[in-house]
N, C-alpha and C positions, 0 to 999 in steps of 0.2 A: 147794873146793866142787865137788860132783858132783850133777847133776840126776838124780833117780831116776824112771824111766819107770813108768807104770801096770802094765806087764807084770810088773815086779818086786814092786811093792806088792801086787798081786793074789795072787801066789804067796806073799808074806810073810804076808799076813793069812789066807790059807788054810792056813798051816802047812806049805807045801811046802819041803823042804830042797833047795836047789840051790846051785851055786857062787855065783850072783848074790845069793841071799838071805843066804848066809853073809857075803858081802862087805858087804851092806847092814847086817847086824848090827854089823860092824866100824865102818862109817861112822857109825852112830847113836851109838856110844860116843865118837866124836870130834867131834861136831857139824859134820860136813862134808856130810851129806845135805841136799838141797833138793828142793822140789817146785814145781809150777806150777799155774795155774788150770785148764787143760784136763786135766792129770793128775788133779787133785782130782776133777773131774767124772767122769772115767772110772772112778776107784777107788770113790768114794762111791756112785755110782748102782747099783753091783752088790750092795750089801748088802740082804738081805731082812729081817734081824732088826734091830729098832730099837736094841737095846743094842749090838750089834756096830757098827752105823753110828755111834752116838754115841762109842764107844770109839775107832774109827778116826779120826773127825773130830777128837777131842781130841788124839790122838797126832800127826796130820798138822799140826794147827794150831800145834804147837810148833816146826815147821821153818821155815826161810826159804822163802818162796813168791814166785814171779814171775808177772807177767802175760806170757804167752808170745807173744801175737800183736800186737795193736794195728795201727792203720792204716799206720804207717810201715814195719812189717815185712811187711805183706801182699804187696806187690809182689815182695819177695825170695823169699818162700815160693812164689809162683806161678812165678817164674823157675826156682827149684830144682826144683819139680815138673815143669816142662816139660823141664828139662835131663835129669832122670831118665828121662822118657818118651822123649826123643830118644836116650838111651843104651840103649833097649830094656827099661827097667825098668818093670814094672807096679806102680804105686803103689796099694795097696789102701785106705789111709786117709790123707786129707789131714791129719788131726790129727797124724800121725806126722811129716809134712814140716814142720808148724808147730813141733813140739817139736825136731826136728833142726835146723831153721833158727835157732831161739833159741840152741841150744847152739853152733852154728857162729859166729853173730854175736857172741856174748858170750864165746867161748873157754872154754866150760864143758863138761867131759866128761859123757857120758850113760851111766848104768848101765841096761842094757836086756837083755832076753832075746828080744824080738820080732825075728824075722829080717828084718822090713821095714826095719829101720835099717841093715842091712849094706850095701845099695847106697849109702846116704848116707856111710858110712865109706869105701867104695871110690871113689865118684865125686865127693863133695862135701867131703871132709875132716872129717867128723864124727869126733870123738875119743871112743872108747868108754871108759867108766868102769872097765872090766875087759876085758882082751883076749879076743875071741871065740875059742872053741876050734875 
């Protein structure tokens, strides 16, 4: 199982051909791709057209989906955020630390194109779903 970040889904639904969206195509054929509640929010909130929204919602609802935060994980997310800051990393979005922390805690690789996850790979042990170039 590989959790797919919103950065990939957004490119995928916008028809952008990238190394990561090609990899997602492969994952979808093998039932390995998964999503999470916060990822669903980030992806679905961006649709302007109601038909596109409904189509994406239907497609994403077929995948395994996880609750990414919860009160038990919140303290670990805050500690990881602070560890990154201590290492000199500017964290732009707390939601990315939530997603990365879920993957670290559950030993689930993350497919992403958002550079904000790279410090989590370097400093926190996040496993990328495809090796960064």
